C-alpha positions in Angstrom: 127.8 124.9 118.0 126.2 126.6 115.0 123.3 125.0 113.3 125.5 124.7 110.1 127.6 122.0 111.8 124.8 120.3 113.7 122.9 118.7 110.8 125.9 117.3 109.1 127.2 116.0 112.4 123.9 114.3 113.0 123.8 112.9 109.6 127.3 111.5 110.0 126.3 109.8 113.3 123.2 108.2 111.7 125.3 106.8 108.8 127.9 105.4 111.2 125.2 103.9 113.5 123.4 102.3 110.5 126.7 100.7 109.3 127.5 99.5 112.9 124.2 97.8 113.2 124.3 96.2 109.8 127.8 94.9 110.4 126.8 93.4 113.7 123.8 91.6 112.0 126.1 89.8 109.7 129.0 89.3 112.1 126.6 88.0 114.7 126.1 84.8 112.7 129.6 83.6 111.7 128.7 80.0 111.8 125.5 80.4 109.7 127.6 82.5 107.1 130.2 79.8 107.0 127.5 77.1 106.6 126.0 78.9 103.8 129.3 79.3 102.0 130.0 75.6 102.4 126.5 74.6 101.1 127.0 76.8 98.0 130.3 75.4 97.3 128.8 71.9 97.7 126.2 72.6 95.2 128.6 73.9 92.8 130.6 70.6 93.2 127.4 68.5 92.7 126.5 70.4 89.6 130.0 69.7 88.1 129.7 65.9 89.0 128.8 63.4 86.3 125.0 63.0 86.1 124.7 59.2 86.2 124.4 58.5 89.9 121.0 56.6 90.0 119.2 59.9 90.9 121.2 60.4 94.0 123.1 63.4 92.6 119.9 65.1 91.6 118.4 64.4 95.0 121.5 65.8 96.7 121.3 69.0 94.7 117.6 69.4 95.7 118.5 68.7 99.4 121.4 71.2 99.2 119.1 73.9 97.6 116.6 73.3 100.4 119.3 73.5 103.1 120.6 76.8 101.6 117.0 78.2 101.7 116.6 77.1 105.4 119.9 78.7 106.4 118.9 81.9 104.5 115.5 81.9 106.2 117.1 81.4 109.6 119.4 84.2 109.2 116.6 86.5 108.1 114.6 85.4 111.1 117.5 86.2 113.4 118.0 89.6 111.8 114.3 90.5 112.4 114.1 89.2 116.1 
Protein backbone atom coordinates (compact mmCIF):
# COMPACT_ATOMS: atom_id res chain seq x y z
CA UNK A 1 0.00 0.00 0.00
CA UNK A 2 1.41 3.38 -0.89
CA UNK A 3 2.19 5.91 1.80
CA UNK A 4 -0.29 8.24 0.16
CA UNK A 5 -3.16 6.04 1.35
CA UNK A 6 -1.76 4.84 4.69
CA UNK A 7 -1.87 8.18 6.54
CA UNK A 8 -5.48 9.03 5.60
CA UNK A 9 -6.52 5.46 6.45
CA UNK A 10 -4.87 5.69 9.87
CA UNK A 11 -6.53 9.03 10.53
CA UNK A 12 -9.92 7.57 9.59
CA UNK A 13 -9.41 4.65 11.98
CA UNK A 14 -8.44 7.09 14.75
CA UNK A 15 -11.57 9.20 14.17
CA UNK A 16 -13.83 6.13 14.14
CA UNK A 17 -12.24 4.69 17.28
CA UNK A 18 -12.60 7.99 19.13
CA UNK A 19 -16.28 8.19 18.18
CA UNK A 20 -16.84 4.60 19.27
CA UNK A 21 -15.25 5.16 22.68
CA UNK A 22 -17.16 8.42 23.24
CA UNK A 23 -20.43 6.73 22.26
CA UNK A 24 -19.82 3.84 24.64
CA UNK A 25 -19.05 6.19 27.53
CA UNK A 26 -22.45 7.82 27.12
CA UNK A 27 -24.37 4.66 26.29
CA UNK A 28 -22.84 2.79 29.20
CA UNK A 29 -24.91 4.86 31.63
CA UNK A 30 -28.48 4.78 30.32
CA UNK A 31 -30.04 4.88 33.79
CA UNK A 32 -27.90 7.81 34.91
CA UNK A 33 -28.73 9.66 31.68
CA UNK A 34 -32.45 8.99 32.21
CA UNK A 35 -32.25 10.10 35.84
CA UNK A 36 -30.52 13.31 34.81
CA UNK A 37 -33.23 14.06 32.25
CA UNK A 38 -35.96 13.42 34.84
CA UNK A 39 -34.25 15.62 37.42
CA UNK A 40 -33.92 18.46 34.94
CA UNK A 41 -37.60 18.11 34.00
CA UNK A 42 -38.56 18.09 37.68
CA UNK A 43 -36.56 21.27 38.26
CA UNK A 44 -38.34 22.97 35.37
CA UNK A 45 -41.72 21.98 36.83
CA UNK A 46 -40.73 23.21 40.27
CA UNK A 47 -39.66 26.56 38.82
CA UNK A 48 -43.07 26.93 37.15
CA UNK A 49 -45.01 26.07 40.33
CA UNK A 50 -46.46 28.85 42.47
CA UNK A 51 -43.94 30.15 44.97
CA UNK A 52 -46.06 30.09 48.15
CA UNK A 53 -45.35 26.62 49.55
CA UNK A 54 -43.97 27.46 52.98
CA UNK A 55 -40.39 27.24 51.72
CA UNK A 56 -40.78 23.64 50.57
CA UNK A 57 -40.73 24.48 46.85
CA UNK A 58 -37.46 26.38 47.28
CA UNK A 59 -36.01 23.51 49.31
CA UNK A 60 -37.10 21.03 46.62
CA UNK A 61 -35.39 23.15 43.95
CA UNK A 62 -32.21 23.24 46.02
CA UNK A 63 -32.28 19.48 46.60
CA UNK A 64 -32.97 18.86 42.92
CA UNK A 65 -30.00 21.06 41.97
CA UNK A 66 -27.84 19.07 44.37
CA UNK A 67 -29.12 15.78 42.93
CA UNK A 68 -28.35 16.96 39.38
CA UNK A 69 -24.84 17.88 40.48
CA UNK A 70 -24.31 14.47 42.13
CA UNK A 71 -25.55 12.55 39.07
CA UNK A 72 -23.26 14.60 36.81
CA UNK A 73 -20.33 14.02 39.19
CA UNK A 74 -21.04 10.29 39.24
CA UNK A 75 -21.15 10.13 35.46
CA UNK A 76 -17.87 12.08 35.22
CA UNK A 77 -16.28 9.72 37.74
CA UNK A 78 -17.45 6.66 35.80
CA UNK A 79 -16.02 8.07 32.57
CA UNK A 80 -12.60 8.56 34.17
CA UNK A 81 -12.38 5.16 35.87
